[in-house]
Backbone as CSV, one residue per row, in Angstrom:
resi,resn,N_x,N_y,N_z,CA_x,CA_y,CA_z,C_x,C_y,C_z
1,MET,306.307,55.345,304.310,304.870,55.106,304.281,304.238,55.623,305.563
2,ILE,303.118,56.313,305.454,302.418,56.831,306.616,301.531,55.728,307.190
3,THR,301.723,55.439,308.472,300.910,54.432,309.142,299.607,55.059,309.599
4,PRO,298.460,54.530,309.194,297.194,55.130,309.612,296.989,54.989,311.115
5,SER,296.286,55.949,311.689,296.006,55.912,313.117,295.087,54.746,313.437
6,SER,295.344,54.085,314.570,294.501,52.958,314.971,293.151,53.406,315.502
7,LEU,293.017,54.719,315.762,291.754,55.288,316.231,291.531,56.625,315.549
8,LEU,290.286,56.869,315.165,289.908,58.159,314.591,289.029,58.891,315.593
9,PHE,289.169,60.208,315.650,288.445,60.991,316.660,287.962,62.301,316.059
10,THR,286.675,62.563,316.203,286.103,63.848,315.808,285.042,64.242,316.828
11,VAL,284.774,65.546,316.918,283.686,66.049,317.752,282.775,66.880,316.861
12,GLU,281.506,66.504,316.821,280.524,67.217,316.005,279.279,67.469,316.839
13,ALA,278.931,68.745,316.993,277.704,69.136,317.702,277.610,68.495,319.083
14,GLY,278.719,68.515,319.808,278.739,67.976,321.158,278.930,66.476,321.258
15,VAL,279.036,65.791,320.126,279.184,64.330,320.127,280.598,63.956,319.687
16,ALA,281.300,63.225,320.541,282.616,62.692,320.180,282.429,61.350,319.481
17,TRP,282.983,61.247,318.290,282.945,59.988,317.531,284.327,59.366,317.593
18,ILE,284.396,58.177,318.190,285.652,57.425,318.256,285.489,56.172,317.401
19,THR,286.356,56.042,316.407,286.261,54.926,315.470,287.501,54.053,315.566
20,LEU,287.309,52.790,315.914,288.407,51.827,315.869,288.820,51.669,314.411
21,ASN,290.107,51.823,314.131,290.535,51.951,312.736,291.708,51.028,312.408
22,ARG,291.490,49.732,312.627,292.438,48.717,312.181,291.646,47.692,311.357
23,PRO,291.062,48.102,310.239,290.146,47.207,309.514,290.795,45.915,309.044
24,GLU,292.079,45.950,308.722,292.732,44.721,308.268,292.858,43.703,309.389
25,GLN,292.876,44.175,310.627,292.903,43.289,311.800,291.510,43.174,312.417
26,ARG,290.481,43.586,311.701,289.098,43.608,312.170,288.975,44.399,313.475
27,ASN,289.787,45.453,313.531,289.784,46.375,314.677,290.131,45.687,315.994
28,ALA,290.977,44.659,315.907,291.438,43.982,317.117,292.198,44.954,318.004
29,LEU,292.145,44.697,319.304,292.707,45.614,320.293,294.096,45.153,320.728
30,ASP,295.120,45.858,320.284,296.451,45.633,320.825,296.675,46.637,321.960
31,ILE,297.767,46.497,322.673,298.006,47.353,323.834,298.088,48.836,323.455
32,PRO,298.786,49.220,322.373,298.787,50.647,322.022,297.383,51.200,321.757
33,SER,296.529,50.419,321.105,295.159,50.867,320.851,294.365,50.998,322.149
34,LEU,294.534,50.052,323.056,293.858,50.119,324.350,294.245,51.390,325.101
35,LYS,295.537,51.680,325.121,296.011,52.859,325.847,295.546,54.148,325.179
36,LYS,295.552,54.170,323.855,295.126,55.366,323.146,293.640,55.615,323.349
37,LEU,292.830,54.561,323.311,291.401,54.709,323.540,291.132,55.176,324.967
38,HIS,291.862,54.642,325.915,291.723,55.067,327.309,291.999,56.574,327.425
39,ALA,293.078,57.036,326.808,293.425,58.458,326.867,292.347,59.329,326.212
40,MET,291.793,58.860,325.088,290.721,59.607,324.426,289.504,59.745,325.337
41,LEU,289.158,58.670,326.020,288.012,58.709,326.923,288.266,59.641,328.096
42,GLU,289.485,59.645,328.619,289.833,60.585,329.679,289.638,62.017,329.206
43,ASP,290.091,62.304,327.989,289.929,63.651,327.436,288.456,64.006,327.266
44,CYS,287.671,63.055,326.781,286.236,63.303,326.599,285.561,63.607,327.930
45,ASN,285.991,62.937,328.971,285.328,63.076,330.261,285.492,64.476,330.848
46,VAL,286.603,65.140,330.536,286.867,66.462,331.112,286.627,67.601,330.123
47,ASP,286.308,67.273,328.884,286.112,68.303,327.862,284.652,68.743,327.856
48,PRO,284.358,70.002,328.221,282.960,70.449,328.232,282.321,70.477,326.858
49,ALA,283.121,70.471,325.794,282.572,70.464,324.434,282.003,69.097,324.064
50,VAL,282.377,68.064,324.825,281.879,66.705,324.571,280.729,66.428,325.519
51,ARG,279.555,66.151,324.934,278.358,65.897,325.745,277.885,64.444,325.639
52,ALA,278.390,63.721,324.639,278.064,62.309,324.444,279.172,61.696,323.598
53,VAL,279.307,60.370,323.694,280.373,59.663,322.984,279.769,58.500,322.202
54,VAL,280.173,58.369,320.936,279.797,57.219,320.109,281.057,56.441,319.777
55,LEU,281.020,55.133,320.003,282.137,54.248,319.686,281.698,53.310,318.572
56,THR,282.484,53.252,317.496,282.144,52.382,316.372,283.427,51.856,315.748
57,GLY,283.292,51.081,314.675,284.458,50.507,314.018,284.480,50.824,312.536
58,SER,285.666,50.814,311.953,285.799,51.008,310.508,285.776,49.655,309.816
59,GLY,285.387,49.668,308.556,285.343,48.421,307.815,284.144,47.569,308.168
60,ARG,284.316,46.251,308.113,283.198,45.320,308.252,283.055,44.732,309.649
61,SER,283.895,45.160,310.593,283.808,44.650,311.960,283.780,45.796,312.951
62,PHE,283.040,45.573,314.034,283.114,46.509,315.152,284.440,46.306,315.870
63,CYS,284.669,45.102,316.356,285.940,44.793,317.017,286.051,43.289,317.217
64,ALA,287.182,42.722,316.810,287.412,41.280,316.909,287.985,40.862,318.249
65,GLY,288.089,41.794,319.196,288.607,41.452,320.518,290.104,41.646,320.610
66,ALA,290.751,40.846,321.423,292.191,40.965,321.620,292.938,40.684,320.319
67,ASP,294.052,41.364,320.154,294.912,41.137,318.994,295.693,39.846,319.228
68,LEU,295.245,38.765,318.581,295.852,37.458,318.822,297.282,37.371,318.294
69,ALA,297.623,38.195,317.314,299.007,38.215,316.848,299.924,38.754,317.945
70,GLU,299.446,39.773,318.656,300.224,40.316,319.773,300.334,39.284,320.889
71,TRP,299.213,38.570,321.158,299.226,37.504,322.162,300.240,36.419,321.779
72,ALA,300.239,35.999,320.515,301.138,34.932,320.067,302.599,35.356,320.203
73,GLU,302.875,36.621,319.892,304.247,37.117,320.015,304.691,37.114,321.476
74,ALA,303.769,37.508,322.365,304.092,37.494,323.794,304.326,36.063,324.286
75,GLU,303.504,35.130,323.791,303.679,33.729,324.188,305.012,33.187,323.698
76,ALA,305.400,33.593,322.486,306.654,33.101,321.915,307.862,33.522,322.740
77,ARG,307.768,34.673,323.385,308.898,35.115,324.217,308.692,34.786,325.696
78,GLY,307.641,33.983,325.983,307.399,33.537,327.346,306.819,34.594,328.252
79,ALA,306.093,35.562,327.670,305.593,36.687,328.464,304.079,36.809,328.422
80,LEU,303.380,35.722,328.070,301.933,35.821,327.892,301.225,36.275,329.166
81,GLU,301.689,35.794,330.319,301.020,36.149,331.571,301.485,37.472,332.157
82,SER,302.488,38.072,331.570,303.063,39.277,332.181,303.130,40.486,331.264
83,TYR,302.756,40.349,329.982,302.986,41.481,329.085,301.942,42.582,329.201
84,GLY,300.839,42.303,329.914,299.992,43.408,330.342,298.720,43.664,329.579
85,TRP,298.350,42.789,328.622,297.135,43.082,327.855,295.909,43.107,328.765
86,THR,295.748,42.095,329.603,294.533,41.993,330.414,294.401,43.180,331.350
87,GLU,295.466,43.551,332.017,295.413,44.683,332.939,295.092,45.987,332.206
88,THR,295.657,46.155,331.020,295.402,47.367,330.233,293.963,47.397,329.750
89,ALA,293.446,46.230,329.332,292.055,46.148,328.892,291.096,46.404,330.044
90,HIS,291.400,45.868,331.214,290.531,46.079,332.370,290.441,47.548,332.735
91,ALA,291.557,48.256,332.695,291.547,49.689,332.995,290.683,50.440,331.996
92,LEU,290.764,50.052,330.719,289.945,50.697,329.694,288.467,50.416,329.927
93,MET,288.106,49.163,330.181,286.696,48.824,330.385,286.117,49.597,331.573
94,GLN,286.887,49.709,332.640,286.419,50.458,333.809,286.241,51.934,333.468
95,ARG,287.162,52.478,332.693,287.060,53.894,332.312,285.827,54.148,331.455
96,LEU,285.574,53.279,330.497,284.410,53.448,329.622,283.114,53.268,330.404
97,HIS,283.061,52.256,331.241,281.853,51.978,332.011,281.495,53.130,332.948
98,SER,282.497,53.775,333.522,282.256,54.809,334.526,282.295,56.227,333.968
99,LEU,282.388,56.381,332.657,282.459,57.711,332.062,281.238,58.538,332.461
100,ASP,281.445,59.802,332.786,280.328,60.674,333.154,279.406,60.960,331.965
101,LYS,279.963,61.020,330.779,279.180,61.335,329.599,278.429,60.093,329.112
102,PRO,277.221,60.234,328.578,276.514,59.073,328.023,277.249,58.514,326.814
103,THR,277.251,57.194,326.694,278.020,56.520,325.641,277.120,55.599,324.830
104,ILE,277.420,55.514,323.535,276.679,54.656,322.614,277.677,53.801,321.844
105,ALA,277.419,52.511,321.762,278.159,51.639,320.853,277.335,51.486,319.582
106,ALA,277.881,51.929,318.455,277.252,51.743,317.150,277.944,50.547,316.509
107,ILE,277.291,49.395,316.584,277.959,48.119,316.310,277.742,47.707,314.860
108,ASN,278.796,47.779,314.088,278.797,47.380,312.686,279.553,46.065,312.564
109,GLY,278.911,45.042,312.048,279.610,43.780,311.862,279.852,43.054,313.168
110,THR,280.944,42.281,313.220,281.178,41.377,314.338,281.735,42.103,315.563
111,ALA,281.263,41.656,316.733,281.791,42.100,318.022,282.102,40.841,318.808
112,VAL,283.382,40.526,318.931,283.814,39.243,319.474,284.686,39.469,320.705
113,GLY,284.519,38.626,321.718,285.384,38.678,322.887,285.409,40.052,323.521
114,ALA,286.594,40.590,323.686,286.735,41.915,324.282,286.071,42.995,323.434
115,GLY,285.862,42.720,322.148,285.123,43.663,321.313,283.664,43.716,321.725
116,MET,283.077,42.546,322.008,281.719,42.520,322.550,281.696,43.192,323.916
117,ASP,282.700,42.897,324.734,282.759,43.481,326.073,282.853,45.000,326.008
118,LEU,283.568,45.513,325.031,283.679,46.961,324.853,282.297,47.569,324.631
119,SER,281.483,46.912,323.816,280.128,47.421,323.585,279.277,47.325,324.845
120,LEU,279.509,46.287,325.668,278.726,46.120,326.886,279.007,47.217,327.903
121,CYS,280.179,47.808,327.841,280.528,48.890,328.765,279.842,50.204,328.414
122,CYS,279.277,50.295,327.218,278.582,51.521,326.820,277.176,51.538,327.412
123,ASP,276.609,52.723,327.521,275.272,52.869,328.103,274.191,52.329,327.188
124,LEU,274.329,52.569,325.890,273.337,52.139,324.905,274.054,51.455,323.758
125,ARG,273.381,50.469,323.156,273.953,49.738,322.023,272.956,49.731,320.867
126,VAL,273.398,50.229,319.724,272.619,50.203,318.491,273.376,49.311,317.512
127,ALA,272.692,48.355,316.918,273.356,47.383,316.053,272.885,47.502,314.616
128,ALA,273.823,47.413,313.689,273.470,47.243,312.284,272.926,45.839,312.086
129,ALA,272.140,45.656,311.042,271.570,44.333,310.774,272.656,43.280,310.588
130,SER,273.846,43.703,310.166,274.956,42.765,309.953,275.704,42.433,311.237
131,ALA,275.351,43.043,312.336,276.094,42.830,313.580,276.002,41.379,314.033
132,ARG,277.095,40.898,314.566,277.162,39.548,315.116,277.913,39.607,316.442
133,PHE,277.429,38.828,317.412,278.023,38.836,318.745,278.480,37.432,319.103
134,LYS,279.692,37.354,319.648,280.252,36.062,320.031,281.211,36.287,321.185
135,ALA,281.045,35.503,322.253,281.924,35.684,323.409,283.360,35.257,323.078
136,GLY,283.509,34.080,322.474,284.824,33.668,321.995,285.769,33.125,323.047
137,TYR,285.323,32.999,324.283,286.236,32.599,325.346,286.313,31.078,325.521
138,THR,285.160,30.451,325.783,285.206,29.033,326.137,285.624,28.141,324.972
139,SER,285.396,28.586,323.744,285.870,27.789,322.608,287.393,27.749,322.556
140,MET,288.040,28.681,323.266,289.495,28.677,323.406,289.907,28.106,324.769
141,ALA,288.948,27.425,325.444,289.189,26.855,326.775,289.620,27.932,327.762
142,TYR,288.986,29.080,327.632,289.347,30.235,328.454,288.074,30.814,329.059
143,ASN,288.225,31.603,330.100,287.081,32.257,330.746,286.970,33.717,330.306
144,PRO,285.804,34.329,330.448,285.683,35.762,330.135,286.673,36.565,330.964
145,ASP,287.275,37.593,330.339,288.298,38.342,331.073,288.239,39.844,330.837
146,ALA,287.154,40.329,330.262,287.058,41.775,330.043,285.680,42.306,330.430
147,GLY,285.046,41.645,331.378,283.806,42.165,331.938,282.537,41.471,331.519
148,ALA,282.588,40.516,330.597,281.362,39.873,330.120,280.625,39.150,331.239
149,SER,281.359,38.537,332.164,280.712,37.789,333.241,279.992,38.710,334.218
150,TRP,280.311,39.990,334.202,279.625,40.981,335.051,278.463,41.619,334.304
151,HIS,278.710,42.026,333.060,277.682,42.747,332.295,276.540,41.851,331.839
152,LEU,276.866,40.683,331.275,275.833,39.878,330.616,274.705,39.449,331.555
153,PRO,274.977,38.936,332.757,273.847,38.561,333.625,272.943,39.740,333.961
154,ARG,273.511,40.931,334.060,272.727,42.121,334.369,271.895,42.578,333.179
155,LEU,272.407,42.344,331.984,271.701,42.784,330.772,270.667,41.777,330.289
156,ILE,271.021,40.501,330.293,270.158,39.501,329.651,269.770,38.351,330.575
157,GLY,270.179,38.415,331.848,269.846,37.349,332.784,270.898,36.256,332.804
158,SER,270.940,35.522,333.910,271.995,34.527,334.097,271.929,33.380,333.090
159,GLU,270.713,32.890,332.789,270.636,31.730,331.899,271.077,32.087,330.484
160,GLN,270.600,33.216,329.974,271.015,33.627,328.632,272.511,33.926,328.604
161,ALA,273.024,34.511,329.684,274.460,34.788,329.748,275.261,33.490,329.708
162,LYS,274.815,32.484,330.456,275.510,31.201,330.460,275.440,30.539,329.093
163,ARG,274.296,30.659,328.430,274.173,30.068,327.091,275.184,30.716,326.133
164,LEU,275.232,32.037,326.147,276.143,32.740,325.246,277.597,32.430,325.578
165,LEU,277.907,32.337,326.872,279.290,32.104,327.276,279.680,30.631,327.192
166,PHE,278.826,29.715,327.685,279.165,28.289,327.669,279.254,27.744,326.245
167,LEU,278.193,28.000,325.463,278.089,27.399,324.133,278.807,28.201,323.060
168,ASP,279.199,29.410,323.409,279.913,30.295,322.487,279.165,30.439,321.158
169,GLU,277.859,30.649,321.267,277.028,30.795,320.070,277.284,32.134,319.389
170,LEU,277.048,32.158,318.097,277.121,33.387,317.323,275.708,33.955,317.234
171,TRP,275.474,35.090,317.856,274.155,35.707,317.866,274.091,36.824,316.844
172,GLY,273.080,36.768,315.985,272.833,37.850,315.057,272.169,39.030,315.743
173,ALA,271.983,40.096,314.990,271.444,41.329,315.563,270.045,41.123,316.136
174,GLU,269.187,40.393,315.422,267.820,40.207,315.901,267.783,39.347,317.158
175,ARG,268.638,38.332,317.224,268.708,37.513,318.449,269.200,38.382,319.614
176,ALA,270.181,39.224,319.353,270.693,40.123,320.387,269.620,41.095,320.854
177,LEU,268.807,41.580,319.925,267.719,42.496,320.276,266.674,41.798,321.131
178,ALA,266.301,40.598,320.743,265.293,39.847,321.493,265.768,39.527,322.910
179,ALA,267.067,39.294,323.078,267.618,38.964,324.389,267.841,40.188,325.261
180,GLY,267.849,41.367,324.658,268.120,42.589,325.412,269.577,42.995,325.406
181,LEU,270.357,42.388,324.516,271.772,42.727,324.421,271.978,44.080,323.742
182,VAL,271.082,44.435,322.836,271.081,45.748,322.195,269.675,46.322,322.306
183,SER,269.555,47.637,322.124,268.244,48.283,322.253,267.608,48.612,320.911
184,GLU,268.382,48.514,319.812,267.841,48.882,318.502,268.661,48.221,317.409
185,VAL,267.986,47.832,316.336,268.643,47.287,315.147,268.181,48.095,313.944
186,CYS,269.101,48.412,313.067,268.752,49.182,311.861,269.535,48.636,310.676
187,ALA,269.150,49.064,309.484,269.880,48.680,308.281,271.316,49.183,308.371
188,ASP,272.224,48.437,307.769,273.639,48.801,307.865,273.897,50.248,307.457
189,GLU,273.309,50.650,306.337,273.585,51.988,305.830,272.979,53.087,306.693
190,GLN,272.048,52.720,307.560,271.407,53.703,308.426,272.094,53.856,309.778
191,LEU,273.054,52.984,310.075,273.658,52.985,311.406,274.258,54.340,311.793
192,PRO,275.080,54.987,310.951,275.626,56.290,311.359,274.540,57.319,311.665
193,ALA,273.500,57.358,310.853,272.442,58.338,311.074,271.639,58.031,312.335
194,VAL,271.349,56.750,312.564,270.598,56.361,313.765,271.413,56.678,315.019
195,ALA,272.710,56.356,314.996,273.567,56.651,316.144,273.700,58.153,316.353
196,ALA,273.806,58.905,315.253,273.939,60.362,315.358,272.684,60.995,315.941
197,GLU,271.517,60.504,315.525,270.267,61.063,316.049,270.143,60.791,317.540
198,LEU,270.458,59.577,317.954,270.372,59.224,319.365,271.401,60.000,320.177
199,ALA,272.627,60.086,319.673,273.677,60.829,320.378,273.331,62.310,320.474
200,GLY,272.711,62.854,319.421,272.320,64.254,319.452,271.290,64.526,320.531
201,ARG,270.350,63.620,320.682,269.348,63.771,321.741,270.010,63.765,323.113
202,LEU,270.985,62.879,323.298,271.693,62.831,324.567,272.541,64.085,324.781
203,ALA,273.252,64.502,323.740,274.135,65.667,323.865,273.364,66.946,324.165
204,ASN,272.144,67.036,323.693,271.331,68.225,323.938,270.551,68.149,325.246
205,GLY,270.693,67.043,325.935,269.951,66.833,327.175,270.721,67.306,328.393
206,PRO,270.144,67.100,329.574,270.787,67.506,330.834,271.854,66.494,331.242
207,THR,273.026,66.607,330.658,274.044,65.576,330.832,274.563,65.495,332.266
208,PHE,274.453,66.577,333.026,274.803,66.493,334.451,273.859,65.515,335.151
209,ALA,272.575,65.623,334.857,271.592,64.706,335.438,271.803,63.288,334.919
210,PHE,272.203,63.157,333.651,272.511,61.819,333.122,273.626,61.171,333.941
211,ALA,274.672,61.945,334.263,275.807,61.405,335.016,275.362,60.941,336.395
212,GLN,274.517,61.731,337.052,274.014,61.336,338.366,273.164,60.066,338.260
213,THR,272.327,60.004,337.241,271.476,58.831,337.037,272.312,57.585,336.769
214,LYS,273.353,57.757,335.974,274.236,56.637,335.648,274.896,56.084,336.912
215,ARG,275.365,56.976,337.774,275.984,56.526,339.014,274.980,55.801,339.905
216,LEU,273.767,56.306,339.967,272.736,55.656,340.778,272.463,54.236,340.279
217,ILE,272.358,54.084,338.965,272.099,52.758,338.398,273.263,51.815,338.673
218,HIS,274.486,52.292,338.448,275.658,51.439,338.628,275.845,51.019,340.083
219,ASP,275.615,51.941,341.001,275.882,51.670,342.417,274.690,51.046,343.141
220,GLY,273.508,51.132,342.524,272.297,50.713,343.208,272.255,49.241,343.565
221,ALA,272.887,48.392,342.765,272.847,46.952,343.027,273.540,46.584,344.328
222,GLN,274.407,47.466,344.825,275.139,47.189,346.054,274.444,47.777,347.284
223,ARG,273.282,48.405,347.096,272.611,49.085,348.207,271.260,48.458,348.521
224,THR,270.819,48.699,349.741,269.430,48.408,350.074,268.555,49.508,349.481
225,LEU,267.232,49.284,349.475,266.331,50.321,348.980,266.489,51.603,349.784
226,GLY,266.582,51.473,351.111,266.748,52.666,351.936,268.009,53.438,351.591
227,GLU,269.105,52.711,351.368,270.367,53.354,350.995,270.262,54.024,349.628
228,GLN,269.554,53.359,348.708,269.401,53.934,347.373,268.551,55.194,347.421
229,LEU,267.517,55.195,348.250,266.693,56.400,348.378,267.511,57.565,348.923
230,GLN,268.393,57.287,349.850,269.270,58.344,350.360,270.218,58.849,349.275
231,ALA,270.724,57.917,348.461,271.602,58.306,347.358,270.844,59.141,346.329
232,GLU,269.584,58.771,346.063,268.760,59.561,345.146,268.524,60.965,345.694
233,LEU,268.313,61.069,347.006,268.120,62.378,347.618,269.361,63.249,347.441
234,ALA,270.524,62.674,347.693,271.769,63.429,347.552,272.002,63.852,346.104
235,ALA,271.755,62.935,345.172,271.916,63.276,343.756,270.909,64.331,343.338
236,GLY,269.688,64.235,343.863,268.666,65.224,343.536,269.034,66.619,343.984
237,LEU,269.685,66.722,345.134,270.135,68.034,345.600,271.174,68.614,344.645
238,LEU,272.078,67.765,344.173,273.086,68.229,343.214,272.431,68.688,341.913
239,CYS,271.480,67.899,341.421,270.790,68.264,340.179,269.998,69.553,340.356
240,GLY,269.320,69.680,341.498,268.524,70.873,341.733,269.345,72.137,341.810
241,ARG,270.595,72.002,342.235,271.493,73.159,342.350,272.274,73.421,341.065
242,SER,272.119,72.554,340.084,272.882,72.704,338.840,272.289,73.796,337.952
243,GLU,273.092,74.273,337.002,272.601,75.266,336.037,271.474,74.680,335.194
244,ASP,271.588,73.413,334.849,270.532,72.771,334.070,269.228,72.705,334.866
245,GLY,269.352,72.449,336.175,268.159,72.412,337.005,267.435,73.750,337.021
246,ALA,268.202,74.824,337.154,267.604,76.160,337.138,266.994,76.469,335.774
247,GLU,267.679,76.046,334.705,267.169,76.285,333.359,265.873,75.524,333.120
248,ALA,265.774,74.300,333.643,264.554,73.517,333.470,263.358,74.221,334.101
249,LEU,263.539,74.787,335.281,262.446,75.499,335.945,262.070,76.769,335.191
250,ARG,263.079,77.494,334.690,262.791,78.703,333.906,262.008,78.353,332.650
251,ALA,262.424,77.256,331.992,261.763,76.858,330.752,260.299,76.508,330.991
252,VAL,260.016,75.838,332.103,258.629,75.499,332.433,257.822,76.782,332.665
253,ALA,258.395,77.710,333.441,257.685,78.954,333.744,257.450,79.794,332.502
254,GLU,258.400,79.742,331.565,258.314,80.561,330.347,257.690,79.814,329.175
255,LYS,257.246,78.582,329.430,256.570,77.767,328.416,257.404,77.635,327.136
256,ARG,258.653,77.199,327.288,259.560,77.003,326.166,260.395,75.757,326.410
257,SER,261.099,75.311,325.383,262.011,74.173,325.526,263.271,74.604,326.272
258,ALA,263.745,73.757,327.160,264.961,74.071,327.900,266.192,73.939,327.004
259,LYS,267.193,74.752,327.301,268.468,74.689,326.603,269.526,74.318,327.636
260,PHE,269.879,73.051,327.668,270.767,72.555,328.709,272.219,72.732,328.327
261,LEU,273.055,72.950,329.354,274.478,73.159,329.167,275.317,72.006,329.700
262,GLY,274.686,71.084,330.410,275.418,69.986,330.998,276.193,70.384,332.254
263,LYS,275.699,71.415,332.928,276.371,71.908,334.145,275.367,71.986,335.273
């Protein structure tokens, strides 16, 4: 019997589509899937043909978080604290969060625990009307362990983050939109098209400038305003010297739309 791949990967018109493909496990993340996704993201980051990345799930769930069957097996052999899931997941979350290419989570169905955290590491989140978000940690007498405690206060504020984490509420797509957890909600059947349109806009844009902007946003919280202005100046020099920067000026002078290469 042929075992289906736990991840599907295609590149179309500059957009890499990565699909979590363990629908019977609700796309839960076991260690092999974590490592494979990490490797795919590394490849996307250095591949000039990839200008944007969309992450989504197959079936009725985006991602159910950690593979609890794998956790139970590790516990049964006395290796729960040492078998490496958390460290492997942390490396993946850091890789996704810091990717140079713009990233979109197209969230279909439930996003629970590390599955929700995976979406939080993306730059933009588009949710199907069926999307549901749940932290899943404190109901198991556990703390967040894949970045939720860092991302959520920055996205939705400390009080809303505490409510979602303490009470472990199940938030629907509209509640997530109102809180700022996602930027757009659409009908389930429209999710691929909505994500494709948004990803296409990003892929056709000045992705070198996007990468610089992303770094400024991520690093800015650790700087004073003066330090951030200096960082903006340095990034601006890089953008101005880029091929896209030169193309933007030519396009203005020639009264036409720019054709960016991401360089």
